[in-house]
Structure formats: C-alpha cells, structure tokens
PyMOL Python script that loads the backbone (N, CA, C, O; Angstrom):
from pymol import cmd

cmd.read_pdbstr("""\
ATOM      1  N   MET A   1       0.826  -1.267  -0.059  1.00  0.00           N
ATOM      2  CA  MET A   1      -0.015  -0.019   0.040  1.00  0.00           C
ATOM      3  C   MET A   1       0.885   1.209   0.089  1.00  0.00           C
ATOM      4  O   MET A   1       1.865   1.248   0.832  1.00  0.00           O
ATOM      5  N   ALA A   2       0.508   2.292  -0.782  1.00  0.00           N
ATOM      6  CA  ALA A   2       1.216   3.464  -0.922  1.00  0.00           C
ATOM      7  C   ALA A   2       1.031   4.360   0.253  1.00  0.00           C
ATOM      8  O   ALA A   2      -0.075   4.495   0.776  1.00  0.00           O
ATOM      9  N   GLU A   3       2.083   4.966   0.670  1.00  0.00           N
ATOM     10  CA  GLU A   3       2.004   6.156   1.696  1.00  0.00           C
ATOM     11  C   GLU A   3       1.997   7.474   0.944  1.00  0.00           C
ATOM     12  O   GLU A   3       2.741   7.684  -0.014  1.00  0.00           O
ATOM     13  N   THR A   4       1.079   8.397   1.443  1.00  0.00           N
ATOM     14  CA  THR A   4       1.048   9.714   0.854  1.00  0.00           C
ATOM     15  C   THR A   4       1.769  10.604   1.695  1.00  0.00           C
ATOM     16  O   THR A   4       1.642  10.622   2.920  1.00  0.00           O
ATOM     17  N   ILE A   5       2.612  11.429   0.966  1.00  0.00           N
ATOM     18  CA  ILE A   5       3.362  12.457   1.696  1.00  0.00           C
ATOM     19  C   ILE A   5       2.975  13.918   1.040  1.00  0.00           C
ATOM     20  O   ILE A   5       3.060  14.221  -0.150  1.00  0.00           O
ATOM     21  N   THR A   6       2.575  14.657   2.020  1.00  0.00           N
ATOM     22  CA  THR A   6       2.260  16.089   1.469  1.00  0.00           C
ATOM     23  C   THR A   6       3.456  17.010   1.618  1.00  0.00           C
ATOM     24  O   THR A   6       4.099  17.039   2.667  1.00  0.00           O
ATOM     25  N   ILE A   7       3.728  17.694   0.664  1.00  0.00           N
ATOM     26  CA  ILE A   7       4.902  18.706   0.617  1.00  0.00           C
ATOM     27  C   ILE A   7       4.320  20.162   0.489  1.00  0.00           C
ATOM     28  O   ILE A   7       3.337  20.400  -0.214  1.00  0.00           O
ATOM     29  N   LYS A   8       4.944  21.058   1.166  1.00  0.00           N
ATOM     30  CA  LYS A   8       4.362  22.335   1.122  1.00  0.00           C
ATOM     31  C   LYS A   8       4.997  23.331   0.179  1.00  0.00           C
ATOM     32  O   LYS A   8       4.591  24.490   0.106  1.00  0.00           O
ATOM     33  N   THR A   9       6.020  22.853  -0.555  1.00  0.00           N
ATOM     34  CA  THR A   9       6.752  23.525  -1.500  1.00  0.00           C
ATOM     35  C   THR A   9       6.487  22.995  -2.921  1.00  0.00           C
ATOM     36  O   THR A   9       5.766  22.002  -3.022  1.00  0.00           O
ATOM     37  N   ASP A  10       6.956  23.514  -3.935  1.00  0.00           N
ATOM     38  CA  ASP A  10       6.769  23.079  -5.378  1.00  0.00           C
ATOM     39  C   ASP A  10       7.409  21.656  -5.633  1.00  0.00           C
ATOM     40  O   ASP A  10       6.885  20.857  -6.409  1.00  0.00           O
ATOM     41  N   PHE A  11       8.450  21.412  -5.010  1.00  0.00           N
ATOM     42  CA  PHE A  11       9.110  20.111  -5.129  1.00  0.00           C
ATOM     43  C   PHE A  11       9.968  19.807  -4.009  1.00  0.00           C
ATOM     44  O   PHE A  11      10.230  20.636  -3.138  1.00  0.00           O
ATOM     45  N   ILE A  12      10.437  18.546  -4.027  1.00  0.00           N
ATOM     46  CA  ILE A  12      11.329  18.124  -3.000  1.00  0.00           C
ATOM     47  C   ILE A  12      12.442  17.243  -3.755  1.00  0.00           C
ATOM     48  O   ILE A  12      12.051  16.479  -4.638  1.00  0.00           O
ATOM     49  N   LYS A  13      13.585  17.302  -3.499  1.00  0.00           N
ATOM     50  CA  LYS A  13      14.691  16.513  -4.242  1.00  0.00           C
ATOM     51  C   LYS A  13      14.496  15.092  -3.785  1.00  0.00           C
ATOM     52  O   LYS A  13      14.121  14.863  -2.635  1.00  0.00           O
ATOM     53  N   LEU A  14      14.746  14.102  -4.678  1.00  0.00           N
ATOM     54  CA  LEU A  14      14.626  12.809  -4.455  1.00  0.00           C
ATOM     55  C   LEU A  14      15.373  12.257  -3.236  1.00  0.00           C
ATOM     56  O   LEU A  14      14.835  11.462  -2.464  1.00  0.00           O
ATOM     57  N   ASP A  15      16.675  12.715  -3.078  1.00  0.00           N
ATOM     58  CA  ASP A  15      17.409  12.151  -1.910  1.00  0.00           C
ATOM     59  C   ASP A  15      16.867  12.590  -0.621  1.00  0.00           C
ATOM     60  O   ASP A  15      16.914  11.846   0.359  1.00  0.00           O
ATOM     61  N   ALA A  16      16.286  13.917  -0.568  1.00  0.00           N
ATOM     62  CA  ALA A  16      15.702  14.518   0.548  1.00  0.00           C
ATOM     63  C   ALA A  16      14.356  13.700   1.019  1.00  0.00           C
ATOM     64  O   ALA A  16      14.067  13.436   2.186  1.00  0.00           O
ATOM     65  N   LEU A  17      13.649  13.383  -0.075  1.00  0.00           N
ATOM     66  CA  LEU A  17      12.271  12.814   0.097  1.00  0.00           C
ATOM     67  C   LEU A  17      12.464  11.325   0.667  1.00  0.00           C
ATOM     68  O   LEU A  17      11.668  10.876   1.492  1.00  0.00           O
ATOM     69  N   LEU A  18      13.508  10.610   0.212  1.00  0.00           N
ATOM     70  CA  LEU A  18      13.791   9.292   0.751  1.00  0.00           C
ATOM     71  C   LEU A  18      14.166   9.348   2.281  1.00  0.00           C
ATOM     72  O   LEU A  18      13.998   8.367   3.005  1.00  0.00           O
ATOM     73  N   LYS A  19      14.654  10.476   2.715  1.00  0.00           N
ATOM     74  CA  LYS A  19      15.004  10.550   4.082  1.00  0.00           C
ATOM     75  C   LYS A  19      13.709  10.957   4.848  1.00  0.00           C
ATOM     76  O   LYS A  19      13.353  10.384   5.878  1.00  0.00           O
ATOM     77  N   PHE A  20      13.051  11.957   4.288  1.00  0.00           N
ATOM     78  CA  PHE A  20      11.818  12.522   4.790  1.00  0.00           C
ATOM     79  C   PHE A  20      10.784  11.341   5.061  1.00  0.00           C
ATOM     80  O   PHE A  20      10.087  11.289   6.075  1.00  0.00           O
ATOM     81  N   ALA A  21      10.770  10.510   4.158  1.00  0.00           N
ATOM     82  CA  ALA A  21       9.709   9.409   4.119  1.00  0.00           C
ATOM     83  C   ALA A  21      10.260   8.306   4.938  1.00  0.00           C
ATOM     84  O   ALA A  21       9.574   7.283   4.951  1.00  0.00           O
ATOM     85  N   SER A  22      11.370   8.301   5.634  1.00  0.00           N
ATOM     86  CA  SER A  22      12.035   7.234   6.523  1.00  0.00           C
ATOM     87  C   SER A  22      12.299   5.953   5.630  1.00  0.00           C
ATOM     88  O   SER A  22      12.244   4.853   6.179  1.00  0.00           O
ATOM     89  N   LEU A  23      12.582   6.044   4.279  1.00  0.00           N
ATOM     90  CA  LEU A  23      12.881   4.947   3.545  1.00  0.00           C
ATOM     91  C   LEU A  23      14.413   4.502   3.659  1.00  0.00           C
ATOM     92  O   LEU A  23      14.802   3.346   3.496  1.00  0.00           O
ATOM     93  N   VAL A  24      15.254   5.645   3.976  1.00  0.00           N
ATOM     94  CA  VAL A  24      16.643   5.361   4.255  1.00  0.00           C
ATOM     95  C   VAL A  24      16.863   6.185   5.699  1.00  0.00           C
ATOM     96  O   VAL A  24      16.066   6.978   6.200  1.00  0.00           O
ATOM     97  N   ASN A  25      18.110   5.793   6.204  1.00  0.00           N
ATOM     98  CA  ASN A  25      18.460   6.451   7.471  1.00  0.00           C
ATOM     99  C   ASN A  25      19.321   7.646   7.235  1.00  0.00           C
ATOM    100  O   ASN A  25      19.421   8.427   8.181  1.00  0.00           O
ATOM    101  N   SER A  26      19.956   7.919   6.138  1.00  0.00           N
ATOM    102  CA  SER A  26      20.840   9.063   6.051  1.00  0.00           C
ATOM    103  C   SER A  26      20.809   9.542   4.530  1.00  0.00           C
ATOM    104  O   SER A  26      20.284   8.836   3.669  1.00  0.00           O
ATOM    105  N   GLY A  27      21.349  10.678   4.260  1.00  0.00           N
ATOM    106  CA  GLY A  27      21.519  11.153   3.009  1.00  0.00           C
ATOM    107  C   GLY A  27      22.606  10.488   2.178  1.00  0.00           C
ATOM    108  O   GLY A  27      22.555  10.502   0.948  1.00  0.00           O
ATOM    109  N   GLY A  28      23.587   9.908   2.854  1.00  0.00           N
ATOM    110  CA  GLY A  28      24.687   9.120   2.263  1.00  0.00           C
ATOM    111  C   GLY A  28      24.078   7.847   1.628  1.00  0.00           C
ATOM    112  O   GLY A  28      24.374   7.481   0.491  1.00  0.00           O
ATOM    113  N   GLU A  29      23.129   7.137   2.509  1.00  0.00           N
ATOM    114  CA  GLU A  29      22.510   5.978   2.041  1.00  0.00           C
ATOM    115  C   GLU A  29      21.659   6.284   0.851  1.00  0.00           C
ATOM    116  O   GLU A  29      21.696   5.558  -0.142  1.00  0.00           O
ATOM    117  N   ALA A  30      20.885   7.351   0.926  1.00  0.00           N
ATOM    118  CA  ALA A  30      20.054   7.673  -0.257  1.00  0.00           C
ATOM    119  C   ALA A  30      20.927   7.868  -1.475  1.00  0.00           C
ATOM    120  O   ALA A  30      20.552   7.364  -2.534  1.00  0.00           O
ATOM    121  N   LYS A  31      21.979   8.504  -1.430  1.00  0.00           N
ATOM    122  CA  LYS A  31      22.923   8.743  -2.604  1.00  0.00           C
ATOM    123  C   LYS A  31      23.416   7.460  -3.181  1.00  0.00           C
ATOM    124  O   LYS A  31      23.517   7.324  -4.400  1.00  0.00           O
ATOM    125  N   ILE A  32      23.733   6.489  -2.316  1.00  0.00           N
ATOM    126  CA  ILE A  32      24.245   5.181  -2.860  1.00  0.00           C
ATOM    127  C   ILE A  32      23.114   4.375  -3.492  1.00  0.00           C
ATOM    128  O   ILE A  32      23.317   3.773  -4.547  1.00  0.00           O
ATOM    129  N   ILE A  33      21.838   4.342  -2.836  1.00  0.00           N
ATOM    130  CA  ILE A  33      20.862   3.626  -3.497  1.00  0.00           C
ATOM    131  C   ILE A  33      20.235   4.094  -4.836  1.00  0.00           C
ATOM    132  O   ILE A  33      19.788   3.355  -5.714  1.00  0.00           O
ATOM    133  N   ILE A  34      20.280   5.457  -4.840  1.00  0.00           N
ATOM    134  CA  ILE A  34      19.953   6.204  -6.088  1.00  0.00           C
ATOM    135  C   ILE A  34      20.982   5.960  -7.209  1.00  0.00           C
ATOM    136  O   ILE A  34      20.607   5.732  -8.359  1.00  0.00           O
ATOM    137  N   GLN A  35      22.218   6.008  -6.881  1.00  0.00           N
ATOM    138  CA  GLN A  35      23.360   5.771  -7.826  1.00  0.00           C
ATOM    139  C   GLN A  35      23.255   4.327  -8.394  1.00  0.00           C
ATOM    140  O   GLN A  35      23.478   4.084  -9.580  1.00  0.00           O
ATOM    141  N   ASN A  36      22.898   3.368  -7.468  1.00  0.00           N
ATOM    142  CA  ASN A  36      22.816   2.036  -7.839  1.00  0.00           C
ATOM    143  C   ASN A  36      21.612   1.647  -8.603  1.00  0.00           C
ATOM    144  O   ASN A  36      21.452   0.482  -8.967  1.00  0.00           O
ATOM    145  N   GLY A  37      20.738   2.606  -8.864  1.00  0.00           N
ATOM    146  CA  GLY A  37      19.547   2.373  -9.718  1.00  0.00           C
ATOM    147  C   GLY A  37      18.363   1.610  -8.982  1.00  0.00           C
ATOM    148  O   GLY A  37      17.523   0.991  -9.634  1.00  0.00           O
ATOM    149  N   GLU A  38      18.332   1.682  -7.570  1.00  0.00           N
ATOM    150  CA  GLU A  38      17.373   0.975  -6.853  1.00  0.00           C
ATOM    151  C   GLU A  38      16.147   1.773  -6.590  1.00  0.00           C
ATOM    152  O   GLU A  38      15.255   1.264  -5.912  1.00  0.00           O
ATOM    153  N   VAL A  39      16.020   2.977  -7.063  1.00  0.00           N
ATOM    154  CA  VAL A  39      14.874   3.764  -6.788  1.00  0.00           C
ATOM    155  C   VAL A  39      14.022   3.994  -8.127  1.00  0.00           C
ATOM    156  O   VAL A  39      14.637   4.282  -9.153  1.00  0.00           O
ATOM    157  N   LEU A  40      12.758   3.886  -8.148  1.00  0.00           N
ATOM    158  CA  LEU A  40      11.845   4.104  -9.139  1.00  0.00           C
ATOM    159  C   LEU A  40      11.197   5.384  -8.938  1.00  0.00           C
ATOM    160  O   LEU A  40      10.757   5.654  -7.820  1.00  0.00           O
ATOM    161  N   VAL A  41      11.071   6.334 -10.056  1.00  0.00           N
ATOM    162  CA  VAL A  41      10.161   7.436  -9.967  1.00  0.00           C
ATOM    163  C   VAL A  41       9.319   7.221 -11.221  1.00  0.00           C
ATOM    164  O   VAL A  41       9.716   7.066 -12.376  1.00  0.00           O
ATOM    165  N   ASN A  42       7.954   7.247 -10.703  1.00  0.00           N
ATOM    166  CA  ASN A  42       6.873   7.091 -11.717  1.00  0.00           C
ATOM    167  C   ASN A  42       7.232   5.930 -12.646  1.00  0.00           C
ATOM    168  O   ASN A  42       7.126   6.025 -13.869  1.00  0.00           O
ATOM    169  N   GLY A  43       7.676   4.788 -11.993  1.00  0.00           N
ATOM    170  CA  GLY A  43       7.781   3.558 -12.695  1.00  0.00           C
ATOM    171  C   GLY A  43       9.215   3.347 -13.463  1.00  0.00           C
ATOM    172  O   GLY A  43       9.488   2.287 -14.028  1.00  0.00           O
ATOM    173  N   GLU A  44       9.985   4.324 -13.426  1.00  0.00           N
ATOM    174  CA  GLU A  44      11.180   4.277 -14.110  1.00  0.00           C
ATOM    175  C   GLU A  44      12.440   4.539 -13.262  1.00  0.00           C
ATOM    176  O   GLU A  44      12.467   5.441 -12.425  1.00  0.00           O
ATOM    177  N   VAL A  45      13.473   3.728 -13.502  1.00  0.00           N
ATOM    178  CA  VAL A  45      14.731   3.872 -12.598  1.00  0.00           C
ATOM    179  C   VAL A  45      15.283   5.309 -12.683  1.00  0.00           C
ATOM    180  O   VAL A  45      15.462   5.845 -13.776  1.00  0.00           O
ATOM    181  N   CYS A  46      15.535   5.890 -11.581  1.00  0.00           N
ATOM    182  CA  CYS A  46      16.085   7.312 -11.570  1.00  0.00           C
ATOM    183  C   CYS A  46      17.451   7.275 -10.833  1.00  0.00           C
ATOM    184  O   CYS A  46      17.473   6.832  -9.685  1.00  0.00           O
ATOM    185  N   THR A  47      18.620   7.724 -11.437  1.00  0.00           N
ATOM    186  CA  THR A  47      19.887   7.735 -10.823  1.00  0.00           C
ATOM    187  C   THR A  47      20.357   9.288 -10.467  1.00  0.00           C
ATOM    188  O   THR A  47      21.509   9.557 -10.125  1.00  0.00           O
ATOM    189  N   MET A  48      19.381  10.192 -10.587  1.00  0.00           N
ATOM    190  CA  MET A  48      19.623  11.597 -10.232  1.00  0.00           C
ATOM    191  C   MET A  48      19.230  11.836  -8.881  1.00  0.00           C
ATOM    192  O   MET A  48      18.027  11.838  -8.619  1.00  0.00           O
ATOM    193  N   ARG A  49      20.110  12.047  -7.952  1.00  0.00           N
ATOM    194  CA  ARG A  49      19.664  12.364  -6.507  1.00  0.00           C
ATOM    195  C   ARG A  49      19.014  13.581  -6.436  1.00  0.00           C
ATOM    196  O   ARG A  49      18.208  13.700  -5.512  1.00  0.00           O
ATOM    197  N   GLY A  50      19.183  14.599  -7.254  1.00  0.00           N
ATOM    198  CA  GLY A  50      18.683  16.077  -7.110  1.00  0.00           C
ATOM    199  C   GLY A  50      17.455  16.081  -7.968  1.00  0.00           C
ATOM    200  O   GLY A  50      16.987  17.178  -8.270  1.00  0.00           O
ATOM    201  N   LYS A  51      16.824  14.888  -8.437  1.00  0.00           N
ATOM    202  CA  LYS A  51      15.572  14.962  -9.236  1.00  0.00           C
ATOM    203  C   LYS A  51      14.459  15.660  -8.385  1.00  0.00           C
ATOM    204  O   LYS A  51      14.153  15.348  -7.234  1.00  0.00           O
ATOM    205  N   LYS A  52      13.911  16.641  -9.132  1.00  0.00           N
ATOM    206  CA  LYS A  52      12.858  17.261  -8.445  1.00  0.00           C
ATOM    207  C   LYS A  52      11.530  16.380  -8.514  1.00  0.00           C
ATOM    208  O   LYS A  52      11.058  16.005  -9.587  1.00  0.00           O
ATOM    209  N   ILE A  53      11.005  16.104  -7.348  1.00  0.00           N
ATOM    210  CA  ILE A  53       9.742  15.265  -7.091  1.00  0.00           C
ATOM    211  C   ILE A  53       8.716  16.209  -6.844  1.00  0.00           C
ATOM    212  O   ILE A  53       8.858  17.033  -5.941  1.00  0.00           O
ATOM    213  N   ARG A  54       7.534  16.176  -7.661  1.00  0.00           N
ATOM    214  CA  ARG A  54       6.521  17.106  -7.545  1.00  0.00           C
ATOM    215  C   ARG A  54       5.127  16.412  -7.089  1.00  0.00           C
ATOM    216  O   ARG A  54       5.005  15.188  -7.050  1.00  0.00           O
ATOM    217  N   SER A  55       4.285  17.145  -6.812  1.00  0.00           N
ATOM    218  CA  SER A  55       2.853  16.612  -6.456  1.00  0.00           C
ATOM    219  C   SER A  55       2.395  15.702  -7.563  1.00  0.00           C
ATOM    220  O   SER A  55       2.365  16.122  -8.719  1.00  0.00           O
ATOM    221  N   GLY A  56       2.037  14.472  -7.259  1.00  0.00           N
ATOM    222  CA  GLY A  56       1.459  13.441  -8.177  1.00  0.00           C
ATOM    223  C   GLY A  56       2.486  12.450  -8.485  1.00  0.00           C
ATOM    224  O   GLY A  56       2.120  11.385  -8.983  1.00  0.00           O
ATOM    225  N   ASP A  57       3.799  12.672  -8.242  1.00  0.00           N
ATOM    226  CA  ASP A  57       4.886  11.700  -8.594  1.00  0.00           C
ATOM    227  C   ASP A  57       4.708  10.582  -7.551  1.00  0.00           C
ATOM    228  O   ASP A  57       4.175  10.765  -6.457  1.00  0.00           O
ATOM    229  N   LYS A  58       5.225   9.351  -8.006  1.00  0.00           N
ATOM    230  CA  LYS A  58       5.279   8.147  -7.290  1.00  0.00           C
ATOM    231  C   LYS A  58       6.739   7.663  -7.150  1.00  0.00           C
ATOM    232  O   LYS A  58       7.414   7.441  -8.155  1.00  0.00           O
ATOM    233  N   VAL A  59       7.206   7.507  -5.947  1.00  0.00           N
ATOM    234  CA  VAL A  59       8.567   6.939  -5.837  1.00  0.00           C
ATOM    235  C   VAL A  59       8.562   5.592  -5.035  1.00  0.00           C
ATOM    236  O   VAL A  59       7.937   5.479  -3.980  1.00  0.00           O
ATOM    237  N   GLN A  60       9.254   4.635  -5.564  1.00  0.00           N
ATOM    238  CA  GLN A  60       9.218   3.212  -5.100  1.00  0.00           C
ATOM    239  C   GLN A  60      10.623   2.845  -4.723  1.00  0.00           C
ATOM    240  O   GLN A  60      11.570   3.250  -5.398  1.00  0.00           O
ATOM    241  N   TYR A  61      10.790   2.069  -3.633  1.00  0.00           N
ATOM    242  CA  TYR A  61      12.007   1.601  -3.127  1.00  0.00           C
ATOM    243  C   TYR A  61      11.838   0.307  -2.284  1.00  0.00           C
ATOM    244  O   TYR A  61      11.102   0.363  -1.299  1.00  0.00           O
ATOM    245  N   LYS A  62      12.397  -0.725  -2.566  1.00  0.00           N
ATOM    246  CA  LYS A  62      12.242  -1.963  -1.785  1.00  0.00           C
ATOM    247  C   LYS A  62      10.771  -2.342  -1.499  1.00  0.00           C
ATOM    248  O   LYS A  62      10.430  -2.752  -0.390  1.00  0.00           O
ATOM    249  N   GLY A  63       9.973  -2.205  -2.453  1.00  0.00           N
ATOM    250  CA  GLY A  63       8.555  -2.614  -2.308  1.00  0.00           C
ATOM    251  C   GLY A  63       7.718  -1.607  -1.664  1.00  0.00           C
ATOM    252  O   GLY A  63       6.511  -1.811  -1.533  1.00  0.00           O
ATOM    253  N   LYS A  64       8.297  -0.487  -1.234  1.00  0.00           N
ATOM    254  CA  LYS A  64       7.476   0.578  -0.548  1.00  0.00           C
ATOM    255  C   LYS A  64       7.178   1.613  -1.632  1.00  0.00           C
ATOM    256  O   LYS A  64       8.026   1.816  -2.501  1.00  0.00           O
ATOM    257  N   GLU A  65       6.056   2.259  -1.629  1.00  0.00           N
ATOM    258  CA  GLU A  65       5.596   3.288  -2.537  1.00  0.00           C
ATOM    259  C   GLU A  65       5.240   4.600  -1.838  1.00  0.00           C
ATOM    260  O   GLU A  65       4.464   4.582  -0.883  1.00  0.00           O
ATOM    261  N   VAL A  66       5.726   5.622  -2.238  1.00  0.00           N
ATOM    262  CA  VAL A  66       5.274   7.035  -1.719  1.00  0.00           C
ATOM    263  C   VAL A  66       4.733   7.796  -2.776  1.00  0.00           C
ATOM    264  O   VAL A  66       5.367   7.961  -3.819  1.00  0.00           O
ATOM    265  N   ILE A  67       3.527   8.309  -2.574  1.00  0.00           N
ATOM    266  CA  ILE A  67       3.029   9.330  -3.474  1.00  0.00           C
ATOM    267  C   ILE A  67       3.014  10.670  -2.920  1.00  0.00           C
ATOM    268  O   ILE A  67       2.690  10.880  -1.751  1.00  0.00           O
ATOM    269  N   ILE A  68       3.377  11.632  -3.776  1.00  0.00           N
ATOM    270  CA  ILE A  68       3.533  13.020  -3.253  1.00  0.00           C
ATOM    271  C   ILE A  68       2.201  13.787  -3.584  1.00  0.00           C
ATOM    272  O   ILE A  68       1.687  13.710  -4.700  1.00  0.00           O
ATOM    273  N   ALA A  69       1.643  14.566  -2.508  1.00  0.00           N
ATOM    274  CA  ALA A  69       0.516  15.234  -2.684  1.00  0.00           C
ATOM    275  C   ALA A  69       0.799  16.757  -2.415  1.00  0.00           C
ATOM    276  O   ALA A  69      -0.109  17.581  -2.519  1.00  0.00           O
TER     277      ALA A  69
END
""", "prot")
cmd.dss("prot")
cmd.show_as("cartoon", "prot")
cmd.util.cbc("prot")
cmd.orient("prot")
C-alpha cells in the first residue's frame, strides 16, 4: 500500500524525500541507492539524486511506494 506524503513547496529533491519518508537512514544511504538504480520514480529507474519530485509523482524503493501530494 502506498503512503501519501504532503509537501508544502513546489518540489522536494529525491534524496531528501527518501530521508523524509524514512525509507533510508541518511543522505549518504540515499545517494548510494539512487546511484545504484534501486529507486523508481513514476515507474522508471532514476539515478539523479537531485531529481525534483513534484505533487502527483510516485517513488518506489524496496517494495514501498510513496505518493507526493
């Protein structure tokens, strides 16, 4: 089941979102898993840790899904 996360800004960077959603423990861990191609954004592998995630985007990691509102 997907978790919905509400952001108050136009976007949040992918590495910050992973930390904010408690999918990783640190920014360093987020950097590594993103570079390794383990994170999906809207169903596609994303290797850019600074990718801007906006309302309506879906992020998946290790079977967990986060939807941005």
